[in-house]
Backbone as a printed PyTorch tensor [residue, N CA C, xyz], in Angstrom:
tensor([[[ 17.6820, -21.5380,   2.0560],
         [ 16.8530, -22.6500,   1.6490],
         [ 17.5610, -23.9310,   2.0410]],

        [[ 16.9050, -24.7370,   2.7740],
         [ 17.5070, -25.9880,   3.2240],
         [ 17.0350, -27.1350,   2.3540]],

        [[ 17.9200, -28.0460,   2.0940],
         [ 17.5620, -29.2610,   1.3860],
         [ 16.8440, -30.1530,   2.3810]],

        [[ 15.5280, -30.2670,   2.2590],
         [ 14.7350, -30.9670,   3.2540],
         [ 15.1200, -32.4340,   3.3700]],

        [[ 15.5190, -33.0540,   2.2800],
         [ 15.8710, -34.4650,   2.3120],
         [ 17.1770, -34.6950,   3.0550]],

        [[ 18.1100, -33.8090,   2.8900],
         [ 19.4150, -33.9890,   3.5180],
         [ 19.5680, -33.1620,   4.7910]],

        [[ 18.6300, -32.2380,   5.0280],
         [ 18.7160, -31.4050,   6.2230],
         [ 19.8660, -30.4160,   6.1790]],

        [[ 20.2220, -29.9750,   4.9890],
         [ 21.3490, -29.0500,   4.8640],
         [ 21.0730, -28.0260,   3.7780]],

        [[ 21.9040, -27.0000,   3.7480],
         [ 21.8200, -25.9750,   2.7190],
         [ 22.3420, -26.5620,   1.4130]],

        [[ 21.6810, -26.2530,   0.2850],
         [ 22.1740, -26.7940,  -0.9920],
         [ 23.5900, -26.3040,  -1.3030]],

        [[ 24.2990, -27.0660,  -2.1130],
         [ 25.6970, -26.7570,  -2.4340],
         [ 25.8710, -25.3990,  -3.1000]],

        [[ 24.8920, -24.9270,  -3.8280],
         [ 25.0200, -23.6710,  -4.5700],
         [ 24.8390, -22.4440,  -3.6720]],

        [[ 24.3650, -22.6310,  -2.4510],
         [ 24.0450, -21.5190,  -1.5550],
         [ 24.9600, -21.5230,  -0.3400]],

        [[ 25.5810, -20.3690,  -0.0900],
         [ 26.4180, -20.1870,   1.0970],
         [ 25.8630, -19.0360,   1.9130]],

        [[ 25.8640, -19.2160,   3.2200],
         [ 25.5350, -18.1260,   4.1260],
         [ 26.8340, -17.7710,   4.8230]],

        [[ 27.2670, -16.5400,   4.5930],
         [ 28.5850, -16.1090,   5.0700],
         [ 28.4170, -15.1550,   6.2360]],

        [[ 28.9910, -15.5280,   7.3440],
         [ 28.9980, -14.6550,   8.5140],
         [ 30.4230, -14.1920,   8.8270]],

        [[ 31.3350, -14.6210,   7.9820],
         [ 32.7350, -14.2420,   8.1080],
         [ 33.3470, -14.3220,   6.7130]],

        [[ 34.6260, -14.3640,   6.6120],
         [ 35.2760, -14.3800,   5.2990],
         [ 35.6990, -15.7780,   4.8650]],

        [[ 34.9280, -16.8090,   5.2310],
         [ 35.3400, -18.1740,   4.9270],
         [ 35.0860, -18.5860,   3.4750]],

        [[ 34.2400, -17.8790,   2.7760],
         [ 33.9470, -18.2340,   1.3870],
         [ 34.6540, -17.2640,   0.4490]],

        [[ 35.3380, -17.8170,  -0.5430],
         [ 36.0050, -16.9820,  -1.5380],
         [ 34.9660, -16.4900,  -2.5380]],

        [[ 34.7390, -15.1910,  -2.5530],
         [ 33.7750, -14.5960,  -3.4760],
         [ 34.4380, -13.4850,  -4.2800]],

        [[ 35.7410, -13.6550,  -4.5370],
         [ 36.4930, -12.6170,  -5.2390],
         [ 35.9970, -12.3840,  -6.6650]],

        [[ 35.3710, -13.3980,  -7.2710],
         [ 34.8870, -13.2520,  -8.6360],
         [ 33.3880, -12.9820,  -8.6940]],

        [[ 32.7980, -12.6240,  -7.5700],
         [ 31.3440, -12.4960,  -7.4840],
         [ 30.8250, -11.1740,  -8.0280]],

        [[ 29.6110, -11.2430,  -8.5390],
         [ 28.8390, -10.0550,  -8.8650],
         [ 28.1470,  -9.6640,  -7.5600]],

        [[ 28.3600,  -8.4230,  -7.1210],
         [ 27.8610,  -7.9940,  -5.8180],
         [ 26.5520,  -7.2290,  -5.9640]],

        [[ 25.5720,  -7.6480,  -5.1890],
         [ 24.3070,  -6.9380,  -5.0650],
         [ 24.1740,  -6.4890,  -3.6160]],

        [[ 23.6970,  -5.2760,  -3.4140],
         [ 23.5440,  -4.7260,  -2.0670],
         [ 22.1080,  -4.9760,  -1.6140]],

        [[ 21.9620,  -5.6880,  -0.5080],
         [ 20.6400,  -6.0300,  -0.0130],
         [ 19.7390,  -4.8330,   0.1890]],

        [[ 20.2940,  -3.7240,   0.6570],
         [ 19.4970,  -2.5210,   0.8880],
         [ 18.9090,  -1.9670,  -0.4090]],

        [[ 19.5070,  -2.3100,  -1.5370],
         [ 19.0140,  -1.8360,  -2.8360],
         [ 18.1230,  -2.8760,  -3.5150]],

        [[ 17.8200,  -3.9770,  -2.8050],
         [ 17.0200,  -5.0580,  -3.3910],
         [ 15.8720,  -5.4420,  -2.4620]],

        [[ 15.2710,  -4.4520,  -1.8260],
         [ 14.2070,  -4.7140,  -0.8490],
         [ 12.8770,  -5.0970,  -1.5040]],

        [[ 12.7170,  -4.7780,  -2.7870],
         [ 11.5070,  -5.1610,  -3.5180],
         [ 11.9090,  -6.0110,  -4.7130]],

        [[ 10.9390,  -6.7060,  -5.2680],
         [ 11.2140,  -7.5260,  -6.4430],
         [ 11.6870,  -6.6520,  -7.5990]],

        [[ 11.0530,  -5.5020,  -7.7920],
         [ 11.4760,  -4.5960,  -8.8560],
         [ 12.9050,  -4.1270,  -8.6800]],

        [[ 13.2740,  -3.8040,  -7.4440],
         [ 14.6560,  -3.3780,  -7.1710],
         [ 15.6370,  -4.5210,  -7.4190]],

        [[ 15.2560,  -5.7320,  -7.0220],
         [ 16.1280,  -6.8860,  -7.2570],
         [ 16.3290,  -7.1210,  -8.7470]],

        [[ 15.2470,  -7.1060,  -9.5020],
         [ 15.3540,  -7.3220, -10.9410],
         [ 16.2060,  -6.2270, -11.5900]],

        [[ 16.0130,  -4.9820, -11.1690],
         [ 16.8000,  -3.8730, -11.7280],
         [ 18.2740,  -4.0290, -11.3820]],

        [[ 18.5680,  -4.4310, -10.1490],
         [ 19.9610,  -4.6140,  -9.7370],
         [ 20.6180,  -5.7400, -10.5210]],

        [[ 19.9050,  -6.8380, -10.7020],
         [ 20.4440,  -7.9460, -11.4850],
         [ 20.6400,  -7.5500, -12.9490]],

        [[ 19.6540,  -6.8550, -13.4980],
         [ 19.7580,  -6.4190, -14.9000],
         [ 20.9620,  -5.5220, -15.1010]],

        [[ 21.1900,  -4.6180, -14.1710],
         [ 22.3200,  -3.7010, -14.2790],
         [ 23.6510,  -4.4190, -14.0870]],

        [[ 23.7420,  -5.2120, -13.0280],
         [ 25.0090,  -5.8750, -12.6960],
         [ 25.4160,  -6.9220, -13.7270]],

        [[ 24.4240,  -7.5770, -14.3520],
         [ 24.7230,  -8.6560, -15.2840],
         [ 24.4900,  -8.2780, -16.7410]],

        [[ 24.1430,  -7.0210, -16.9770],
         [ 23.8320,  -6.5540, -18.3360],
         [ 22.8150,  -7.4800, -19.0030]],

        [[ 21.7400,  -7.7430, -18.2630],
         [ 20.6900,  -8.6130, -18.7770],
         [ 19.8910,  -7.8850, -19.8530]],

        [[ 19.2330,  -8.6170, -20.7180],
         [ 18.4630,  -7.9940, -21.8060],
         [ 17.3360,  -7.1180, -21.2720]],

        [[ 16.9850,  -6.1240, -22.0530],
         [ 15.9440,  -5.1840, -21.6400],
         [ 14.5730,  -5.8300, -21.5930]],

        [[ 14.3990,  -6.9650, -22.2380],
         [ 13.1070,  -7.6390, -22.2110],
         [ 12.9160,  -8.4850, -20.9550]],

        [[ 13.7480,  -8.2770, -19.9390],
         [ 13.6890,  -9.0590, -18.7100],
         [ 12.2760,  -9.1530, -18.1570]],

        [[ 11.5480,  -8.0530, -18.1230],
         [ 10.2050,  -8.0970, -17.5570],
         [ 10.2530,  -8.1130, -16.0370]],

        [[  9.1240,  -8.4730, -15.4250],
         [  9.0790,  -8.4120, -13.9680],
         [  8.4630,  -9.6620, -13.3500]],

        [[  8.6390, -10.8070, -14.0210],
         [  8.1250, -12.0550, -13.4670],
         [  9.2830, -12.9880, -13.1340]],

        [[  9.0240, -13.9220, -12.2410],
         [ 10.0600, -14.8940, -11.8690],
         [ 10.4200, -15.7720, -13.0660]],

        [[  9.4380, -16.0910, -13.9040],
         [  9.7340, -16.8850, -15.0950],
         [ 10.6720, -16.1440, -16.0410]],

        [[ 10.4340, -14.8510, -16.2050],
         [ 11.3070, -14.0460, -17.0680],
         [ 12.7200, -13.9950, -16.4970]],

        [[ 12.8280, -13.8040, -15.1880],
         [ 14.1500, -13.7850, -14.5620],
         [ 14.8480, -15.1260, -14.7580]],

        [[ 14.1140, -16.2020, -14.5540],
         [ 14.6880, -17.5290, -14.7460],
         [ 15.2150, -17.6990, -16.1710]],

        [[ 14.4390, -17.2430, -17.1320],
         [ 14.8500, -17.3780, -18.5330],
         [ 16.1420, -16.6230, -18.8360]],

        [[ 16.2390, -15.3680, -18.4000],
         [ 17.4470, -14.5950, -18.7270],
         [ 18.6520, -15.0760, -17.9260]],

        [[ 18.4270, -15.5350, -16.6940],
         [ 19.5520, -16.0890, -15.9420],
         [ 20.0080, -17.4190, -16.5290]],

        [[ 19.0750, -18.2020, -17.0570],
         [ 19.4590, -19.4490, -17.7340],
         [ 20.3130, -19.1380, -18.9580]],

        [[ 19.9070, -18.1140, -19.7040],
         [ 20.7230, -17.7020, -20.8560],
         [ 22.1010, -17.2550, -20.4030]],

        [[ 22.1630, -16.5220, -19.2980],
         [ 23.4550, -16.0540, -18.7670],
         [ 24.3150, -17.2420, -18.3540]],

        [[ 23.7080, -18.2520, -17.7410],
         [ 24.4500, -19.4300, -17.2920],
         [ 24.8570, -20.3340, -18.4540]],

        [[ 24.2360, -20.1710, -19.6030],
         [ 24.6950, -20.8870, -20.7960],
         [ 26.0830, -20.3900, -21.2070]],

        [[ 26.3910, -19.1390, -20.8770],
         [ 27.6530, -18.5210, -21.2810],
         [ 28.8090, -18.8320, -20.3280]],

        [[ 28.5010, -19.2200, -19.1030],
         [ 29.5670, -19.5000, -18.1420],
         [ 29.0640, -19.4480, -16.7230]],

        [[ 29.9400, -19.7790, -15.7660],
         [ 29.5370, -19.8020, -14.3650],
         [ 29.1890, -18.4100, -13.8510]],

        [[ 28.4220, -18.3760, -12.7780],
         [ 28.0040, -17.1110, -12.1730],
         [ 28.0320, -17.2520, -10.6630]],

        [[ 28.6650, -16.2890, -10.0110],
         [ 28.6640, -16.2090,  -8.5610],
         [ 28.0620, -14.8800,  -8.1630]],

        [[ 27.0550, -14.9340,  -7.3050],
         [ 26.4170, -13.7320,  -6.7700],
         [ 26.7360, -13.6080,  -5.2890]],

        [[ 27.0840, -12.4090,  -4.8650],
         [ 27.2710, -12.0950,  -3.4500],
         [ 26.2450, -11.0300,  -3.1000]],

        [[ 25.4000, -11.3270,  -2.1420],
         [ 24.3910, -10.3610,  -1.7150],
         [ 24.7760,  -9.8940,  -0.3210]],

        [[ 25.2100,  -8.6340,  -0.2420],
         [ 25.5810,  -8.0600,   1.0420],
         [ 24.3200,  -7.5820,   1.7510]],

        [[ 24.3850,  -7.4610,   3.0540],
         [ 23.2010,  -7.0810,   3.8350],
         [ 22.0130,  -7.9410,   3.4150]],

        [[ 22.2470,  -9.2410,   3.3040],
         [ 21.2570, -10.1540,   2.7430],
         [ 19.9510, -10.1880,   3.5340]],

        [[ 19.9710,  -9.7780,   4.7690],
         [ 18.7460,  -9.7190,   5.5450],
         [ 17.7420,  -8.7290,   4.9910]],

        [[ 18.2080,  -7.8120,   4.1510],
         [ 17.3260,  -6.8230,   3.5450],
         [ 16.7820,  -7.2630,   2.1850]],

        [[ 17.3130,  -8.3580,   1.6500],
         [ 16.8780,  -8.8720,   0.3550],
         [ 15.3850,  -9.1740,   0.3830]],

        [[ 14.6290,  -8.5110,  -0.4700],
         [ 13.1760,  -8.6710,  -0.5980],
         [ 12.4270,  -8.4320,   0.7140]],

        [[ 12.9970,  -7.6230,   1.5950],
         [ 12.4000,  -7.3710,   2.9120],
         [ 11.0620,  -6.6500,   2.8330]],

        [[ 10.8140,  -5.8940,   1.7730],
         [  9.5570,  -5.1610,   1.6300],
         [  8.5140,  -5.9400,   0.8260]],

        [[  8.7690,  -7.2020,   0.5760],
         [  7.8600,  -8.0690,  -0.1670],
         [  7.2850,  -9.1270,   0.7810]],

        [[  6.1590,  -9.7290,   0.4160],
         [  5.6720, -10.8720,   1.1930],
         [  6.7340, -11.9810,   1.1990]],

        [[  6.7760, -12.7660,   2.2480],
         [  7.8280, -13.7770,   2.4020],
         [  7.8290, -14.8030,   1.2710]],

        [[  6.6950, -15.0150,   0.6070],
         [  6.6850, -15.9770,  -0.4880],
         [  7.5630, -15.5350,  -1.6490]],

        [[  7.8330, -14.2370,  -1.7730],
         [  8.6980, -13.7540,  -2.8590],
         [ 10.1380, -14.2100,  -2.6490]],

        [[ 10.5970, -14.2110,  -1.4010],
         [ 11.9360, -14.7080,  -1.0790],
         [ 12.0080, -16.2060,  -1.4070]],

        [[ 10.9620, -16.9320,  -1.0410],
         [ 10.9150, -18.3670,  -1.3350],
         [ 10.9170, -18.6180,  -2.8420]],

        [[ 10.2100, -17.7830,  -3.5980],
         [ 10.2010, -17.9340,  -5.0540],
         [ 11.5730, -17.6630,  -5.6470]],

        [[ 12.2720, -16.6490,  -5.1310],
         [ 13.6370, -16.3830,  -5.5930],
         [ 14.5270, -17.5990,  -5.3620]],

        [[ 14.4690, -18.1640,  -4.1670],
         [ 15.2920, -19.3320,  -3.8680],
         [ 14.9210, -20.5190,  -4.7490]],

        [[ 13.6420, -20.6820,  -5.0460],
         [ 13.2170, -21.7730,  -5.9260],
         [ 13.7620, -21.5840,  -7.3370]],

        [[ 13.7100, -20.3420,  -7.8420],
         [ 14.2600, -20.0460,  -9.1730],
         [ 15.7550, -20.3440,  -9.1930]],

        [[ 16.4700, -19.8660,  -8.1840],
         [ 17.9180, -20.0860,  -8.1310],
         [ 18.2530, -21.5650,  -8.0000]],

        [[ 17.4810, -22.2900,  -7.2080],
         [ 17.7170, -23.7220,  -7.0420],
         [ 17.5190, -24.4570,  -8.3570]],

        [[ 16.4640, -24.1190,  -9.0600],
         [ 16.2090, -24.7540, -10.3610],
         [ 17.3500, -24.4810, -11.3310]],

        [[ 17.8010, -23.2430, -11.3650],
         [ 18.9120, -22.8920, -12.2540],
         [ 20.1920, -23.6150, -11.8510]],

        [[ 20.4610, -23.6490, -10.5540],
         [ 21.6990, -24.2610, -10.0740],
         [ 21.7470, -25.7540, -10.3640]],

        [[ 20.5900, -26.3850, -10.4170],
         [ 20.5740, -27.8250, -10.6470],
         [ 20.3870, -28.2090, -12.1110]],

        [[ 20.0930, -27.2270, -12.9670],
         [ 19.8450, -27.5660, -14.3690],
         [ 20.7450, -26.8380, -15.3630]],

        [[ 21.4100, -25.7940, -14.9470],
         [ 22.2260, -24.9960, -15.8750],
         [ 23.5080, -25.7450, -16.2470]],

        [[ 24.0340, -25.4600, -17.4350],
         [ 25.2610, -26.1310, -17.8690],
         [ 26.5110, -25.6430, -17.1320]],

        [[ 26.4380, -24.4660, -16.5220],
         [ 27.5680, -23.9200, -15.7710],
         [ 27.1190, -23.6370, -14.3440]],

        [[ 28.0490, -23.6600, -13.3950],
         [ 27.6870, -23.5060, -11.9880],
         [ 27.1170, -22.1250, -11.6420]],

        [[ 26.1460, -22.1460, -10.7610],
         [ 25.6190, -20.9430, -10.1160],
         [ 25.9500, -21.0730,  -8.6360]],

        [[ 26.5430, -20.0160,  -8.0890],
         [ 26.8410, -19.9590,  -6.6630],
         [ 26.2510, -18.6610,  -6.1270]],

        [[ 25.6170, -18.7350,  -4.9730],
         [ 25.0400, -17.5670,  -4.3380],
         [ 25.5350, -17.5260,  -2.9040]],

        [[ 26.0710, -16.3810,  -2.5050],
         [ 26.5050, -16.1800,  -1.1270],
         [ 25.6830, -15.0670,  -0.5240]],

        [[ 25.0450, -15.3540,   0.6020],
         [ 24.2940, -14.3600,   1.3610],
         [ 25.1780, -13.9340,   2.5160]],

        [[ 25.4610, -12.6450,   2.5910],
         [ 26.3590, -12.1190,   3.6190],
         [ 25.5680, -11.2260,   4.5550]]])
Protein backbone atom coordinates (compact mmCIF):
# COMPACT_ATOMS: atom_id res chain seq x y z
CA UNK A 1 0.00 0.00 0.00
CA UNK A 2 1.52 3.27 -1.04
CA UNK A 3 0.93 6.55 0.68
CA UNK A 4 -0.60 8.41 -2.25
CA UNK A 5 0.20 11.84 -0.83
CA UNK A 6 3.86 11.12 -0.28
CA UNK A 7 4.32 8.55 -3.05
CA UNK A 8 5.87 6.05 -0.68
CA UNK A 9 5.11 2.98 1.39
CA UNK A 10 3.77 3.82 4.86
CA UNK A 11 6.22 3.58 7.76
CA UNK A 12 4.44 0.57 9.29
CA UNK A 13 4.82 -1.55 6.13
CA UNK A 14 8.06 -3.08 4.84
CA UNK A 15 8.54 -5.12 1.71
CA UNK A 16 11.54 -7.34 2.24
CA UNK A 17 13.40 -8.87 -0.66
CA UNK A 18 16.49 -9.52 1.42
CA UNK A 19 17.46 -9.51 5.08
CA UNK A 20 17.59 -5.72 5.51
CA UNK A 21 14.73 -5.52 8.01
CA UNK A 22 15.13 -6.87 11.53
CA UNK A 23 12.11 -9.07 12.19
CA UNK A 24 13.58 -11.20 14.97
CA UNK A 25 10.64 -10.41 17.26
CA UNK A 26 7.98 -10.95 14.59
CA UNK A 27 4.97 -13.20 14.62
CA UNK A 28 5.37 -15.24 11.43
CA UNK A 29 2.50 -16.07 9.11
CA UNK A 30 3.06 -18.27 6.06
CA UNK A 31 1.51 -16.81 2.92
CA UNK A 32 0.69 -20.25 1.54
CA UNK A 33 -1.49 -20.85 4.61
CA UNK A 34 -3.31 -17.49 4.24
CA UNK A 35 -4.65 -17.69 0.69
CA UNK A 36 -8.24 -17.03 1.82
CA UNK A 37 -9.69 -14.61 4.33
CA UNK A 38 -10.76 -17.51 6.54
CA UNK A 39 -7.25 -18.96 6.48
CA UNK A 40 -5.76 -15.56 7.30
CA UNK A 41 -8.11 -15.02 10.22
CA UNK A 42 -7.41 -18.54 11.52
CA UNK A 43 -3.65 -18.04 11.22
CA UNK A 44 -3.81 -14.72 13.05
CA UNK A 45 -6.08 -16.15 15.74
CA UNK A 46 -3.71 -19.04 16.32
CA UNK A 47 -0.46 -17.07 16.19
CA UNK A 48 -1.72 -14.24 18.41
CA UNK A 49 -4.05 -16.23 20.67
CA UNK A 50 -6.90 -13.97 19.65
CA UNK A 51 -10.30 -14.40 21.31
CA UNK A 52 -12.64 -17.04 19.95
CA UNK A 53 -15.26 -14.39 19.20
CA UNK A 54 -13.04 -13.07 16.38
CA UNK A 55 -15.66 -13.81 13.74
CA UNK A 56 -14.99 -13.48 10.04
CA UNK A 57 -15.37 -9.79 9.22
CA UNK A 58 -12.73 -7.10 8.74
CA UNK A 59 -14.38 -5.05 11.49
CA UNK A 60 -14.07 -7.96 13.92
CA UNK A 61 -10.42 -8.44 13.00
CA UNK A 62 -9.79 -4.74 13.47
CA UNK A 63 -11.39 -4.84 16.91
CA UNK A 64 -9.36 -7.79 18.22
CA UNK A 65 -6.12 -6.47 16.74
CA UNK A 66 -6.81 -3.09 18.35
CA UNK A 67 -7.24 -4.87 21.67
CA UNK A 68 -3.96 -6.73 21.05
CA UNK A 69 -2.19 -3.44 20.25
CA UNK A 70 -3.49 -1.96 23.50
CA UNK A 71 -1.24 -4.50 25.25
CA UNK A 72 1.96 -3.70 23.36
CA UNK A 73 3.69 -3.45 20.00
CA UNK A 74 3.16 -6.06 17.30
CA UNK A 75 5.35 -7.06 14.38
CA UNK A 76 4.02 -9.41 11.71
CA UNK A 77 6.20 -11.14 9.13
CA UNK A 78 4.34 -12.71 6.23
CA UNK A 79 6.51 -15.12 4.29
CA UNK A 80 5.62 -15.98 0.70
CA UNK A 81 3.59 -12.77 0.83
CA UNK A 82 2.63 -13.08 -2.82
CA UNK A 83 0.27 -15.85 -1.74
CA UNK A 84 -1.46 -13.73 0.92
CA UNK A 85 -5.19 -13.67 0.06
CA UNK A 86 -4.35 -14.97 -3.44
CA UNK A 87 -7.60 -16.97 -3.64
CA UNK A 88 -9.74 -13.93 -2.78
CA UNK A 89 -10.88 -11.01 -4.94
CA UNK A 90 -8.22 -8.27 -4.97
CA UNK A 91 -10.42 -5.96 -2.89
CA UNK A 92 -9.87 -8.28 0.10
CA UNK A 93 -6.12 -7.56 0.02
CA UNK A 94 -6.91 -3.84 -0.16
CA UNK A 95 -9.28 -4.17 2.81
CA UNK A 96 -6.58 -5.94 4.84
CA UNK A 97 -4.13 -3.13 4.12
CA UNK A 98 -6.76 -0.53 5.04
CA UNK A 99 -7.44 -2.28 8.37
CA UNK A 100 -3.72 -2.49 9.13
CA UNK A 101 -3.16 1.14 8.13
CA UNK A 102 -5.96 2.31 10.40
CA UNK A 103 -4.55 0.30 13.30
CA UNK A 104 -0.99 1.46 12.66
CA UNK A 105 -2.02 5.09 12.72
CA UNK A 106 -4.40 4.94 15.68
CA UNK A 107 -3.14 2.24 18.07
CA UNK A 108 -1.30 3.20 21.26
CA UNK A 109 1.56 0.81 20.41
CA UNK A 110 3.38 0.34 17.10
CA UNK A 111 2.25 -2.11 14.44
CA UNK A 112 4.85 -3.22 11.92
CA UNK A 113 4.17 -5.52 8.99
CA UNK A 114 6.85 -7.05 6.79
CA UNK A 115 5.92 -8.75 3.53
CA UNK A 116 8.64 -11.16 2.43
